[in-house]
DSSP file (Angstrom, degrees, kcal/mol; ACC not computed):
  #  RESIDUE AA STRUCTURE BP1 BP2  ACC     N-H-->O    O-->H-N    N-H-->O    O-->H-N    TCO  KAPPA ALPHA  PHI   PSI    X-CA   Y-CA   Z-CA
    1    1 A M              0   0    0      0, 0.0     2,-0.4     0, 0.0     0, 0.0   0.000 360.0 360.0 360.0 132.2  -23.0  -20.0   12.5
    2    2 A T        -     0   0    0      0, 0.0     2,-0.5     0, 0.0     0, 0.0  -0.892 360.0-142.1-109.0 135.0  -21.4  -19.1    9.1
    3    3 A T        -     0   0    0     -2,-0.4     0, 0.0     0, 0.0     0, 0.0  -0.841  18.4-135.2 -95.1 127.6  -18.1  -17.4    8.7
    4    4 A K        -     0   0    0     -2,-0.5     0, 0.0     1,-0.1     0, 0.0  -0.615  19.5-120.7 -80.8 138.2  -17.9  -14.9    5.9
    5    5 A P        -     0   0    0      0, 0.0     3,-0.1     0, 0.0    -1,-0.1  -0.394  41.3 -88.9 -69.8 156.7  -14.8  -15.0    3.7
    6    6 A P        -     0   0    0      0, 0.0     3,-0.1     0, 0.0     4,-0.1  -0.321  55.5 -90.3 -62.8 151.5  -12.8  -11.8    3.6
    7    7 A P    >   -     0   0    0      0, 0.0     3,-2.2     0, 0.0    -3,-0.0  -0.226  55.8 -82.7 -59.8 152.8  -13.9   -9.4    0.8
    8    8 A V  T 3  S+     0   0    0      1,-0.3    68,-0.1    -3,-0.1    64,-0.0  -0.297 119.1  25.3 -55.7 137.5  -12.3   -9.8   -2.5
    9    9 A G  T 3  S+     0   0    0      1,-0.2    -1,-0.3    66,-0.2    67,-0.0   0.370  93.6 141.0  88.7  -5.4   -9.0   -8.0   -2.6
   10   10 A H    <   +     0   0    0     -3,-2.2    -1,-0.2     1,-0.2     2,-0.1  -0.979  63.0  21.0-123.1 130.7   -8.5   -8.2    1.2
   11   11 A P  S    S-     0   0    0      0, 0.0     2,-0.3     0, 0.0    -1,-0.2   0.665  82.4-171.1 -80.3 155.1   -5.9   -8.7    2.3
   12   12 A G        -     0   0    0     -2,-0.1     2,-0.4    60,-0.1    60,-0.2  -0.728  12.4-141.8 -98.9 157.9   -3.6   -7.7   -0.5
   13   13 A Y  E     +A   71   0A   0     58,-2.7    58,-3.4    -2,-0.3     2,-0.3  -0.976  27.3 159.2-123.9 134.1    0.1   -8.4   -0.4
   14   14 A A  E     -A   70   0A   0     -2,-0.4     2,-0.3    56,-0.2    56,-0.2  -0.993  11.2-179.2-152.1 150.4    2.8   -6.1   -1.6
   15   15 A Q  E     -A   69   0A   0     54,-2.2    54,-2.8    -2,-0.3     2,-0.4  -0.965  23.7-133.9-153.9 135.3    6.5   -5.6   -1.0
   16   16 A T  E     +A   68   0A   0     -2,-0.3    52,-0.2    52,-0.2    -2,-0.0  -0.778  35.6 177.8 -88.6 132.0    9.1   -3.1   -2.4
   17   17 A L  E     -A   67   0A   0     50,-2.9    50,-2.6    -2,-0.4     2,-0.1  -0.871  35.5 -87.9-132.4 160.2   12.3   -4.9   -3.4
   18   18 A P  E     -A   66   0A   0      0, 0.0     2,-2.1     0, 0.0    48,-0.3  -0.420  46.1-109.5 -64.1 146.1   15.6   -4.1   -4.9
   19   19 A R  S    S+     0   0    0     46,-2.7    47,-0.1    -2,-0.1     3,-0.0  -0.562  80.2 116.2 -77.8  81.2   15.6   -4.1   -8.7
   20   20 A A  S >  S-     0   0    0     -2,-2.1     3,-1.9     1,-0.1     4,-0.3  -0.992  77.4-118.0-149.4 146.9   17.8   -7.3   -8.9
   21   21 A P  T >  S+     0   0    0      0, 0.0     3,-1.8     0, 0.0     4,-0.2   0.832 111.9  66.4 -55.4 -32.1   17.2  -10.8  -10.2
   22   22 A E  T >> S+     0   0    0      1,-0.3     3,-1.3     2,-0.2     4,-0.6   0.705  82.7  75.5 -64.5 -19.0   17.8  -12.1   -6.6
   23   23 A S  H <> S+     0   0    0     -3,-1.9     4,-2.4     1,-0.3    -1,-0.3   0.677  75.4  79.3 -67.3 -15.8   14.5  -10.4   -5.6
   24   24 A A  H <> S+     0   0    0     -3,-1.8     4,-2.5    -4,-0.3    -1,-0.3   0.837  86.1  59.5 -60.6 -31.8   12.6  -13.2   -7.3
   25   25 A V  H <> S+     0   0    0     -3,-1.3     4,-1.6    -4,-0.2    -1,-0.2   0.933 109.2  41.6 -61.6 -46.4   13.3  -15.3   -4.2
   26   26 A I  H  X S+     0   0    0     -4,-0.6     4,-2.3     2,-0.2    -2,-0.2   0.881 112.9  54.5 -69.9 -38.4   11.5  -12.9   -2.0
   27   27 A A  H  X S+     0   0    0     -4,-2.4     4,-2.3     1,-0.2    -2,-0.2   0.909 107.3  50.5 -61.9 -42.2    8.7  -12.3   -4.5
   28   28 A R  H  X S+     0   0    0     -4,-2.5     4,-2.6     1,-0.2    -1,-0.2   0.891 109.3  51.4 -63.2 -38.5    8.0  -16.1   -4.7
   29   29 A R  H  X S+     0   0    0     -4,-1.6     4,-2.3     2,-0.2    -2,-0.2   0.907 109.2  50.5 -63.5 -41.8    7.8  -16.2   -0.9
   30   30 A L  H  X S+     0   0    0     -4,-2.3     4,-2.4     2,-0.2    -2,-0.2   0.914 111.2  48.6 -61.6 -44.1    5.3  -13.4   -1.0
   31   31 A V  H  X S+     0   0    0     -4,-2.3     4,-2.7     2,-0.2     5,-0.3   0.922 111.1  49.5 -62.9 -45.7    3.2  -15.2   -3.6
   32   32 A R  H  X S+     0   0    0     -4,-2.6     4,-2.1     1,-0.2    -1,-0.2   0.892 111.5  50.2 -61.5 -39.0    3.3  -18.5   -1.5
   33   33 A T  H  X S+     0   0    0     -4,-2.3     4,-2.3     2,-0.2    -2,-0.2   0.942 113.5  44.6 -63.5 -48.1    2.2  -16.6    1.6
   34   34 A A  H  X S+     0   0    0     -4,-2.4     4,-1.8     2,-0.2    -2,-0.2   0.945 115.8  45.5 -63.7 -49.5   -0.7  -14.9   -0.1
   35   35 A L  H  <>S+     0   0    0     -4,-2.7     5,-3.1     1,-0.2     4,-0.4   0.873 112.9  51.4 -66.2 -35.8   -2.0  -18.0   -1.9
   36   36 A G  H ><5S+     0   0    0     -4,-2.1     3,-1.0    -5,-0.3    -1,-0.2   0.910 109.0  50.5 -64.3 -42.1   -1.6  -20.0    1.3
   37   37 A A  H 3<5S+     0   0    0     -4,-2.3    -2,-0.2     1,-0.2    -1,-0.2   0.833 113.2  46.4 -63.9 -32.1   -3.6  -17.4    3.2
   38   38 A W  T 3<5S-     0   0    0     -4,-1.8    -1,-0.2    -5,-0.2    -2,-0.2   0.428 113.9-117.7 -90.4   0.7   -6.3  -17.6    0.6
   39   39 A G  T < 5S+     0   0    0     -3,-1.0     3,-0.2    -4,-0.4    -3,-0.2   0.788  75.1 130.2  70.4  27.3   -6.3  -21.4    0.4
   40   40 A L    > < +     0   0    0     -5,-3.1     3,-1.7     1,-0.2     4,-0.3  -0.347  13.7 145.0-109.4  50.5   -5.2  -21.4   -3.2
   41   41 A H  G >   +     0   0    0      1,-0.3     3,-1.4    -2,-0.2     4,-0.4   0.778  62.3  68.1 -60.5 -29.8   -2.4  -23.9   -2.9
   42   42 A S  G 3  S+     0   0    0      1,-0.3     4,-0.3    -3,-0.2    -1,-0.3   0.678  98.1  53.1 -67.7 -15.6   -3.0  -25.4   -6.3
   43   43 A L  G <> S+     0   0    0     -3,-1.7     4,-2.9     1,-0.1     5,-0.3   0.523  81.2  94.5 -93.4  -6.5   -1.9  -22.1   -8.0
   44   44 A I  H <> S+     0   0    0     -3,-1.4     4,-2.7    -4,-0.3     5,-0.3   0.891  81.9  49.6 -59.3 -45.7    1.4  -21.8   -6.2
   45   45 A D  H  > S+     0   0    0     -4,-0.4     4,-1.6     1,-0.2    -1,-0.2   0.954 117.6  38.7 -61.3 -50.5    3.6  -23.5   -8.9
   46   46 A D  H  > S+     0   0    0     -4,-0.3     4,-2.4     1,-0.2    -1,-0.2   0.910 116.8  52.0 -65.4 -41.1    2.3  -21.4  -11.8
   47   47 A A  H  X S+     0   0    0     -4,-2.9     4,-2.6     1,-0.2     5,-0.2   0.888 108.3  49.6 -65.9 -39.8    2.1  -18.2   -9.8
   48   48 A T  H  X S+     0   0    0     -4,-2.7     4,-1.7    -5,-0.3    -1,-0.2   0.869 111.6  49.7 -68.6 -34.1    5.7  -18.5   -8.5
   49   49 A L  H  X S+     0   0    0     -4,-1.6     4,-1.9    -5,-0.3    -2,-0.2   0.921 111.6  48.7 -67.3 -43.4    6.9  -19.0  -12.1
   50   50 A V  H  X S+     0   0    0     -4,-2.4     4,-2.4     1,-0.2    -2,-0.2   0.937 112.3  47.0 -61.5 -47.7    4.9  -16.0  -13.3
   51   51 A V  H  X S+     0   0    0     -4,-2.6     4,-2.6     1,-0.2     5,-0.2   0.853 108.5  56.6 -67.2 -31.7    6.2  -13.7  -10.6
   52   52 A T  H  X S+     0   0    0     -4,-1.7     4,-2.4    -5,-0.2    -1,-0.2   0.923 109.8  45.0 -61.9 -43.4    9.7  -14.9  -11.3
   53   53 A E  H  X S+     0   0    0     -4,-1.9     4,-2.4     2,-0.2    -2,-0.2   0.896 112.4  51.1 -67.8 -40.3    9.4  -13.8  -14.9
   54   54 A L  H  X S+     0   0    0     -4,-2.4     4,-2.2     2,-0.2    -2,-0.2   0.927 113.5  44.6 -62.7 -44.7    7.8  -10.5  -14.0
   55   55 A V  H  X S+     0   0    0     -4,-2.6     4,-2.9     2,-0.2     5,-0.2   0.910 111.9  53.2 -65.7 -41.8   10.6   -9.7  -11.5
   56   56 A S  H  X S+     0   0    0     -4,-2.4     4,-1.8    -5,-0.2    -2,-0.2   0.915 109.9  47.8 -60.1 -44.0   13.3  -10.8  -14.0
   57   57 A N  H  X S+     0   0    0     -4,-2.4     4,-2.4     2,-0.2     5,-0.3   0.921 113.8  46.7 -63.1 -44.0   11.9   -8.5  -16.7
   58   58 A A  H  X S+     0   0    0     -4,-2.2     4,-2.4     1,-0.2    -2,-0.2   0.900 110.7  52.5 -66.1 -40.2   11.7   -5.6  -14.3
   59   59 A A  H  < S+     0   0    0     -4,-2.9    -1,-0.2     1,-0.2    -2,-0.2   0.867 115.4  42.2 -62.5 -35.4   15.2   -6.2  -13.0
   60   60 A R  H  < S+     0   0    0     -4,-1.8    -2,-0.2    -5,-0.2    -1,-0.2   0.864 128.1  24.2 -79.2 -37.6   16.6   -6.3  -16.5
   61   61 A H  H  < S+     0   0    0     -4,-2.4    -3,-0.2    -5,-0.2    -2,-0.2   0.682  94.5  93.9-111.0 -20.2   14.7   -3.4  -18.1
   62   62 A A     <  -     0   0    0     -4,-2.4     5,-0.1    -5,-0.3    23,-0.0  -0.234  57.1-149.7 -72.5 167.2   13.6   -0.9  -15.3
   63   63 A R        +     0   0    0      3,-0.1    -1,-0.1     0, 0.0    -4,-0.0   0.637  65.9  76.9-114.8 -19.7   15.8    2.1  -14.5
   64   64 A R  S    S-     0   0    0      2,-0.2    23,-0.1     1,-0.1    -2,-0.0  -0.478  85.7-110.4 -93.4 167.1   15.3    2.9  -10.8
   65   65 A P  S    S+     0   0    0      0, 0.0   -46,-2.7     0, 0.0     2,-0.3   0.560  92.6  48.0 -77.1  -6.6   16.8    0.9   -7.9
   66   66 A S  E     -A   18   0A   0    -48,-0.3    20,-0.4   -47,-0.1     2,-0.3  -0.927  55.0-168.6-135.4 159.8   13.6   -0.7   -6.7
   67   67 A I  E     -A   17   0A   0    -50,-2.6   -50,-2.9    -2,-0.3     2,-0.4  -0.875  19.5-132.3-132.4 166.2   10.5   -2.5   -7.9
   68   68 A R  E     -AB  16  84A   0     16,-2.1    16,-3.1    -2,-0.3     2,-0.4  -0.989  11.5-155.4-128.2 125.9    7.2   -3.3   -6.1
   69   69 A V  E     -AB  15  83A   0    -54,-2.8   -54,-2.2    -2,-0.4     2,-0.4  -0.853  14.0-170.9-100.0 132.0    5.6   -6.7   -6.2
   70   70 A V  E     -AB  14  82A   0     12,-2.8    12,-2.9    -2,-0.4     2,-0.4  -0.984  12.2-173.2-128.7 133.5    1.8   -6.9   -5.7
   71   71 A V  E     +AB  13  81A   0    -58,-3.4   -58,-2.7    -2,-0.4     2,-0.3  -0.993  24.9 157.1-124.1 122.4   -0.4  -10.0   -5.2
   72   72 A S  E     - B   0  80A   0      8,-2.5     8,-2.8    -2,-0.4   -60,-0.1  -0.886  44.9-127.4-142.1 169.7   -4.1   -9.3   -5.1
   73   73 A R  E     +     0   0A   0     -2,-0.3     6,-0.2     6,-0.2   -63,-0.1  -0.836  24.1 175.4-118.3  88.2   -7.6  -10.8   -5.6
   74   74 A P  E    S-     0   0A   0      0, 0.0     2,-0.3     0, 0.0    -1,-0.1   0.725  74.3  -1.5 -68.5 -19.1   -9.4   -8.5   -8.1
   75   75 A S  E >  S- B   0  78A   0      3,-0.7     3,-1.5    -3,-0.1   -66,-0.2  -0.955  82.6 -94.7-156.5 170.9  -12.4  -10.9   -8.1
   76   76 A D  T 3  S+     0   0    0     -2,-0.3    60,-0.1     1,-0.3    -1,-0.0   0.797 123.6  47.6 -60.2 -27.4  -13.4  -14.3   -6.5
   77   77 A G  T 3  S+     0   0    0     58,-0.1    57,-2.0    56,-0.1     2,-0.3   0.240 107.7  59.6-101.4  13.6  -12.2  -16.0   -9.6
   78   78 A A  E <   -BC  75 133A   0     -3,-1.5    -3,-0.7    55,-0.3     2,-0.4  -0.995  49.9-161.4-146.8 147.9   -8.8  -14.4  -10.1
   79   79 A V  E     - C   0 132A   0     53,-2.1    53,-2.7    -2,-0.3     2,-0.5  -0.997  21.5-154.4-120.0 130.7   -5.4  -13.8   -8.5
   80   80 A R  E     -BC  72 131A   0     -8,-2.8    -8,-2.5    -2,-0.4     2,-0.5  -0.923   7.2-167.4-111.6 129.5   -3.3  -10.9  -10.0
   81   81 A L  E     +BC  71 130A   0     49,-2.8    49,-2.3    -2,-0.5     2,-0.3  -0.963  18.8 173.7-111.7 125.4    0.4  -10.8   -9.8
   82   82 A G  E     -BC  70 129A   0    -12,-2.9   -12,-2.8    -2,-0.5     2,-0.4  -0.961  25.1-158.3-136.1 152.6    2.0   -7.5  -10.7
   83   83 A V  E     -BC  69 128A   0     45,-2.4    45,-2.2    -2,-0.3     2,-0.4  -0.992  14.4-158.9-128.6 124.2    5.4   -5.8  -10.7
   84   84 A L  E     +BC  68 127A   0    -16,-3.1   -16,-2.1    -2,-0.4     2,-0.3  -0.821  16.9 168.1-100.7 138.8    5.6   -2.0  -10.7
   85   85 A D  E     - C   0 126A   0     41,-2.4    41,-2.0    -2,-0.4   -18,-0.1  -0.920  44.1-112.9-142.4 171.4    8.6   -0.2  -11.9
   86   86 A R  S    S+     0   0    0    -20,-0.4     2,-0.4    -2,-0.3    41,-0.1   0.237  83.1  99.3 -92.3  13.1    9.6    3.4  -12.7
   87   87 A S        -     0   0    0     39,-0.2    -2,-0.2     2,-0.1    39,-0.1  -0.819  54.2-161.8-101.2 140.6   10.1    2.8  -16.4
   88   88 A R        +     0   0    0     -2,-0.4     2,-0.3    37,-0.1    -1,-0.1   0.297  52.4 124.7 -98.9   8.7    7.5    3.6  -19.0
   89   89 A V        -     0   0    0    -28,-0.1    -2,-0.1     1,-0.1   -28,-0.0  -0.557  62.6-129.4 -71.4 126.4    9.1    1.4  -21.6
   90   90 A V        -     0   0    0     -2,-0.3    -1,-0.1     1,-0.1    -2,-0.1  -0.622  20.6-119.6 -80.9 128.7    6.5   -1.1  -22.9
   91   91 A P        -     0   0    0      0, 0.0     2,-0.4     0, 0.0    -1,-0.1  -0.364  24.9-143.9 -67.8 149.3    7.6   -4.8  -22.8
   92   92 A V        -     0   0    0     -2,-0.0     2,-0.5     2,-0.0    15,-0.2  -0.949  10.3-128.1-118.7 132.2    7.7   -6.6  -26.1
   93   93 A V        -     0   0    0     -2,-0.4     2,-0.8    14,-0.1    12,-0.1  -0.682  24.5-148.6 -76.3 122.7    6.8  -10.3  -26.6
   94   94 A R        -     0   0    0     10,-0.6     3,-0.2    -2,-0.5    14,-0.2  -0.846  19.5-179.9 -98.7 110.4    9.6  -11.8  -28.5
   95   95 A V  S    S+     0   0    0     -2,-0.8     2,-0.6     1,-0.3    -1,-0.2   0.873  80.7  35.4 -75.6 -38.9    8.4  -14.6  -30.8
   96   96 A D        -     0   0    0      1,-0.1    -1,-0.3     2,-0.0     9,-0.0  -0.953  65.2-175.5-118.3 111.5   11.9  -15.4  -32.1
   97   97 A S        -     0   0    0     -2,-0.6     6,-0.2     2,-0.2     4,-0.1   0.177  64.1 -79.8 -93.3  19.0   14.6  -14.9  -29.5
   98   98 A G    >   -     0   0    0      1,-0.1     3,-0.9     2,-0.1     2,-0.7   0.903  67.9 -78.8  92.5  43.8   17.5  -15.6  -31.9
   99   99 A G  T 3  S+     0   0    0      1,-0.3    -2,-0.2     2,-0.1    -1,-0.1  -0.553 119.0  14.7  76.9-109.3   17.7  -19.4  -32.3
  100  100 A D  T 3  S+     0   0    0     -2,-0.7    -1,-0.3     2,-0.0     2,-0.2   0.527  95.7 118.2 -82.6  -6.1   19.5  -21.0  -29.4
  101  101 A C    <   -     0   0    0     -3,-0.9    -4,-0.2     1,-0.2    -2,-0.1  -0.411  48.1-163.3 -66.2 130.8   19.2  -18.0  -27.1
  102  102 A L    >   +     0   0    0     -2,-0.2     3,-0.5    -4,-0.1     2,-0.2   0.502  60.0 100.3 -90.8  -5.0   17.1  -18.7  -24.0
  103  103 A D  T 3   +     0   0    0     -6,-0.2    -2,-0.0     1,-0.2     0, 0.0  -0.484  69.6  33.4 -81.9 149.3   16.6  -15.0  -23.3
  104  104 A G  T 3  S+     0   0    0     -2,-0.2   -10,-0.6     1,-0.0    -1,-0.2   0.626  81.0 104.7  90.1  14.3   13.5  -13.0  -24.1
  105  105 A R    <>  +     0   0    0     -3,-0.5     4,-2.0     1,-0.1     5,-0.2   0.342  45.2 101.8-107.9   6.1   10.8  -15.7  -23.6
  106  106 A G  H  > S+     0   0    0      1,-0.2     4,-2.5     2,-0.2     5,-0.2   0.893  81.6  47.6 -59.7 -45.1    9.4  -14.5  -20.3
  107  107 A L  H  > S+     0   0    0      1,-0.2     4,-2.4     2,-0.2    -1,-0.2   0.830 109.3  54.6 -69.5 -30.4    6.3  -12.9  -21.6
  108  108 A L  H  > S+     0   0    0      2,-0.2     4,-1.9     1,-0.2    -1,-0.2   0.908 110.1  47.3 -65.0 -40.9    5.5  -15.9  -23.8
  109  109 A L  H  X S+     0   0    0     -4,-2.0     4,-1.9     2,-0.2    -2,-0.2   0.918 111.7  49.9 -65.4 -43.6    5.7  -18.0  -20.6
  110  110 A I  H  X S+     0   0    0     -4,-2.5     4,-1.7     1,-0.2    -2,-0.2   0.912 109.9  51.8 -60.3 -42.5    3.5  -15.6  -18.7
  111  111 A D  H  < S+     0   0    0     -4,-2.4    -1,-0.2     1,-0.2    -2,-0.2   0.875 110.8  48.1 -61.7 -38.2    1.0  -15.7  -21.6
  112  112 A A  H  < S+     0   0    0     -4,-1.9    -1,-0.2     1,-0.2    -2,-0.2   0.824 116.4  41.8 -72.8 -31.0    0.9  -19.5  -21.5
  113  113 A L  H  < S+     0   0    0     -4,-1.9     2,-0.3    -5,-0.1    -2,-0.2   0.642 107.5  64.1 -94.1 -15.9    0.4  -19.7  -17.7
  114  114 A T  S  < S-     0   0    0     -4,-1.7    18,-0.2    -5,-0.2     3,-0.1  -0.715  71.5-134.9-110.5 159.4   -2.1  -16.9  -17.1
  115  115 A R  S    S-     0   0    0     16,-2.6     2,-0.3     1,-0.3    17,-0.2   0.769  94.0  -8.6 -78.4 -25.0   -5.7  -16.4  -18.2
  116  116 A S  E     -D  131   0A   0     15,-1.2    15,-3.3    -6,-0.1    -1,-0.3  -0.970  64.1-176.4-161.2 157.4   -4.7  -12.8  -19.1
  117  117 A W  E     +D  130   0A   0     -2,-0.3     2,-0.3    13,-0.3    13,-0.2  -0.972  17.1 134.9-150.8 163.5   -1.9  -10.4  -18.7
  118  118 A G  E     -D  129   0A   0     11,-2.2    11,-2.6    -2,-0.3     2,-0.3  -0.947  37.6 -99.8-178.3-161.9   -1.2   -6.8  -19.5
  119  119 A M  E     -D  128   0A   0     -2,-0.3     2,-0.5     9,-0.2     9,-0.2  -0.989   9.3-146.1-147.3 155.1    0.2   -3.6  -18.3
  120  120 A E  E     -D  127   0A   0      7,-2.4     7,-1.9    -2,-0.3     2,-0.4  -0.990  19.1-148.1-121.7 119.9   -1.0   -0.3  -16.9
  121  121 A I  E     -D  126   0A   0     -2,-0.5     2,-0.3     5,-0.2     5,-0.3  -0.761  18.5-177.3 -90.5 131.8    1.0    2.8  -17.9
  122  122 A H  E >   -D  125   0A   0      3,-3.5     3,-0.6    -2,-0.4    -2,-0.0  -0.782  42.3-107.2-119.7 166.1    1.2    5.5  -15.3
  123  123 A R  T 3  S+     0   0    0     -2,-0.3   -35,-0.1     1,-0.2     3,-0.1   0.789 122.7  42.3 -65.6 -24.4    2.9    8.9  -15.5
  124  124 A W  T 3  S-     0   0    0      1,-0.1     2,-0.3   -37,-0.1    -1,-0.2   0.512 131.5 -62.8 -98.2  -8.1    5.6    7.6  -13.2
  125  125 A G  E <   - D   0 122A   0     -3,-0.6    -3,-3.5   -37,-0.1     2,-0.3  -0.944  61.1 -79.4 162.5-141.3    6.1    4.2  -14.7
  126  126 A K  E     -CD  85 121A   0    -41,-2.0   -41,-2.4    -2,-0.3     2,-0.4  -0.970  13.6-135.5-153.6 165.3    4.1    1.0  -15.3
  127  127 A Q  E     -CD  84 120A   0     -7,-1.9    -7,-2.4    -2,-0.3     2,-0.5  -0.998  15.0-161.8-125.1 127.4    2.8   -2.2  -13.8
  128  128 A V  E     +CD  83 119A   0    -45,-2.2   -45,-2.4    -2,-0.4     2,-0.3  -0.933  24.2 175.3-104.5 132.1    3.0   -5.4  -15.7
  129  129 A W  E     -CD  82 118A   0    -11,-2.6   -11,-2.2    -2,-0.5     2,-0.3  -0.906  25.3-158.6-138.2 160.2    0.6   -8.1  -14.4
  130  130 A G  E     -CD  81 117A   0    -49,-2.3   -49,-2.8    -2,-0.3     2,-0.5  -0.996  13.5-147.5-137.2 141.5   -0.7  -11.5  -15.0
  131  131 A E  E     -CD  80 116A   0    -15,-3.3   -16,-2.6    -2,-0.3   -15,-1.2  -0.928   5.9-160.5-113.6 133.2   -4.0  -13.1  -13.8
  132  132 A L  E     -C   79   0A   0    -53,-2.7   -53,-2.1    -2,-0.5     2,-0.2  -0.894  23.4-121.0-105.8 138.3   -4.5  -16.7  -12.9
  133  133 A A  E     +C   78   0A   0     -2,-0.4     2,-0.3   -55,-0.2   -55,-0.3  -0.559  39.8 174.9 -75.4 141.5   -7.9  -18.2  -12.7
  134  134 A C        -     0   0    0    -57,-2.0     2,-0.5    -2,-0.2   -94,-0.0  -0.950  29.8-134.0-143.8 164.3   -8.9  -19.6   -9.3
  135  135 A E        -     0   0    0     -2,-0.3   -58,-0.1     3,-0.0     5,-0.0  -0.985  32.4-119.1-119.1 129.6  -11.7  -21.1   -7.5
  136  136 A S     >  -     0   0    0     -2,-0.5     4,-1.8     1,-0.1     3,-0.4  -0.305  20.9-118.3 -66.8 151.2  -12.5  -19.9   -4.0
  137  137 A P  H  > S+     0   0    0      0, 0.0     4,-1.9     0, 0.0     5,-0.1   0.846 115.5  58.3 -57.0 -32.6  -12.3  -22.4   -1.2
  138  138 A E  H  > S+     0   0    0      1,-0.2     4,-1.2     2,-0.2    -2,-0.0   0.906 104.5  49.6 -65.2 -40.1  -16.0  -21.8   -0.5
  139  139 A A  H  > S+     0   0    0     -3,-0.4     4,-0.5     1,-0.2    -1,-0.2   0.877 109.3  52.2 -66.6 -37.0  -16.9  -22.8   -4.1
  140  140 A R  H >< S+     0   0    0     -4,-1.8     3,-0.9     1,-0.2    -1,-0.2   0.888 108.6  50.9 -65.5 -37.6  -14.9  -26.1   -3.8
  141  141 A H  H 3< S+     0   0    0     -4,-1.9    -1,-0.2     1,-0.2    -2,-0.2   0.754 101.2  62.9 -72.4 -23.6  -16.7  -26.9   -0.5
  142  142 A E  H 3<        0   0    0     -4,-1.2    -1,-0.2     1,-0.2    -2,-0.2   0.648 360.0 360.0 -76.6 -13.6  -20.1  -26.4   -2.1
  143  143 A R    <<        0   0    0     -3,-0.9    -1,-0.2    -4,-0.5    -2,-0.1   0.490 360.0 360.0 -72.9 360.0  -19.6  -29.2   -4.6
């Protein structure tokens, strides 16, 4: 008897959080839960760092009191981490953050850790996301 894996994208994980830097702790927990459920433990370190940067950017630049963190599987080979907020202001990658300043490097870090990242603009706001490449547990077992 063969057990079929859940369809791609199921289950998805999402949580609405306060627009505050402290929400990164809860977002990291959500990411660890999702990746653990999907058997993708090797992605946890990079994924928690990416979601921390996404939440930090939203906490700093969004205008409403809440954000929404989403963790999904858009395909067998990808995990998408996204943060939705009510601001339509497009994030800017800062190549020079002003010498010794440590601020403004989040999108560069996201770019380095993900296979792709981007944003979706909606009439009510935006979602900034990053995708990590993954290998399904079934593919690992077939080797």
